[in-house]
C-alpha positions, 0 to 999 in steps of 0.5 A: 657662626660658632664653631661646633664643640670638640667631641668629648674623648672616651678615654683621657690619659694624662701624664701616665707613668708606670713602674714595676718593682724589681727583685732587688727592691728597685723600680723598672720603668715601663711607661713614662709621661704618656698623654693620649685621647681616644675619641668616638668614631676612630680607630687608633693603633698603639705601635711599638717594638717590644719593651715599649709598654703598649700592653701595659698602657692598654691595661691601664686604660682598661683599669686592670692595673693602676698607673704609678703616676698620672691619671686615666679617665673614662668620659671625664671620670677618673678610673678607680678600678675597672673601666666600665666603658671598654671591653678587651680582645686578647691575643691568647683568645682567653676562652673557657674550654668547658663552655660553648661558644654561646656560653663564652659570649654570654659571660660578660653579660652574665657578670653584669646581671643581664637576664638570661633571655636578653643574654641569649638574644644579644649573644646570638646576634653578636655571634651572627654579626661576627660570622659564627652562626651555626657554631653556637653549641660548639666548644673551643676545641672544635674551632680553628684559631681564627674562629676562636678569636672571632668568639673573643671579638663576639664576647667583647662586642656583645657588651656594646662598649664605647671602646673596644681594646685589642691587644695584638689580636691577630698575632697568634693566627697564621698569615692568611687567617689574620688577614681575613679577620682584619678585613672582616673587622674593617668591613664590620666597622665601616658598615655600622649603621649609626641609626641602628646603634653600634656595637662600639664607638671606637677601636684601640689596637695594640700592635707591633705590625707596621702594615697592620697599623696602616691598614686599620688605623685612623691615627697611629701613636708610635711608642719608643722603648725602655721606657715607653714614650709617645715619640710620634703621632700620625694621621692616616687619611686614606679611605678603607679598604686600603691598598697595600701596593698604593704609593700612599700606603707604601710611603706611610709604611716607610715613614713609620719605619723611619720613625722606629729606626730613628735612633740607630740612624741618628747615631750612625749620622753622628759617628759619620760626622766624627762626633763623639761615640756614645761608647767611648768616654775618653776625652776628645783631642780638644779636651772636651769629654766624650759622652758617657757609654750607654748602659745595657738597659739604655740600649737593649740587645735585639733578640737575634742570632749572629746567623740571622744578622749575617743572612741579612748582610748576605742578602744586601751584598747580593743586592749591590750593598743596599735595597728597600726594606719593604722590597726585601721583606716582600721577596722573602715573604715576610712582614717588614716588622719581621726584619725589625730586630735584625735591622736593629742588630746590624745597625747597632753594630754599625754593620749596616745603616738605615736611610729612610726606607732603605738599608745599606751596608757600611764598610765594616759590614762589607768587610764582615760579609766578604771576609773569611770566617776568622776575619769575620769573627774578628770584625764582629768581636771588635764591633760587639765589644764596642757597640753592644753595651751588654757584651761590653759590660760582660767583657769588662766584668770578666776582665776585672774578676780574679779568675776571669769568670763570673756566674750568670746570676751576677749579670741577671741580677744587674739586668733585672734592675732594668728589665723583667726577669724574662727579658733579663734572661733573653738579654743575657742569652743574646749576649752569650750568643754574640760573645761566644761567636766572637770568642770574647767569652765562653759559657758553661751551661752546666755551672752557669758560668761565663768565662773570659775567652781572650782579650778583645780588640778596641774595647776602649 
């Protein structure tokens, strides 16, 4: 007996790479070699940290931007412009304030030349399905954030797309509203009647929220950062609605978190076993060269303050030096994703290390958090100058300058070779915060100058 034919993918992504030009004429890589299939009847989550290119990939799939290389196809036909089989829901709602709810929902149909009577009928049906019946004549300013996002969903679903693309659709909402809207989207998806026709065949959602991905998706594609590559694909075979407190759910969240923090864990393991540090290029005792130091673009600084990292270390110390990330997040009433940047910071500096779903203080972390203020600064200075590539680069550049000072524009120009202008500014601001606290260098905001503060220890 012949096996049934494999379903035809709605979206096919083959070898997609995307780069953007930088002000100095270079290229900023955002996506690198992405291969992906989206099939009918599934919800897929694209999960990754900032800089993973999730939204860029979604826009390539929508046909809003073109890949630098590789192809995107809709039902086997390569895109050459907007994708006719998809509709998008944006984080920012993107409603026209001078139009009513019904008029906003009809926009896409109007652009497609659908007659007025049919537009009205389909729009009213979509408004009813999404739970906004009675608000057809309301304007966006009269609606809450959750209701405005419902209008965004209705406007997309009324087009009856084969694939509904969602770019962080719940991130602009408060926690309770986001949770309610997620649940309603799941109920709408699971209650679709195939015989009556479905408003969409598949959902593709971009998110940085691990629990959101596990709650919604049948498959999770985990992207690495700078540039974005698919580093893992996970199948979620738990029935919906899913119980956040179930062991299976928690185990999958822990697994995804372990994947996202794998780089830091691997580097910590390397150093524990005495292998070459990526930040020290000198020769080993056996004459073999050490690995070259990582560059600021290879290891971006997480956008966290010294105080935020210190707070996490204080919590760990109070818990005996280690605890589960999910437990810490629950006790603080945060999503586990909210801890990710802080965890990235303390693991980058080797103040803590991640073991699967748990985080624990290192010896340096204990020394830092238990010492007096001046000693803590010295520990931080030593680790930041050695482990944080941008901080290290700034210190070395200032030491090499004639007067021990350089304009911030020098560093911004260099950073823009590997980051967008906004991210370059964010990277430099974080480095300045860390460097000033550690008394490695100072910053004159009036003149935009960085100035060498003192000779760092163990910059090596």
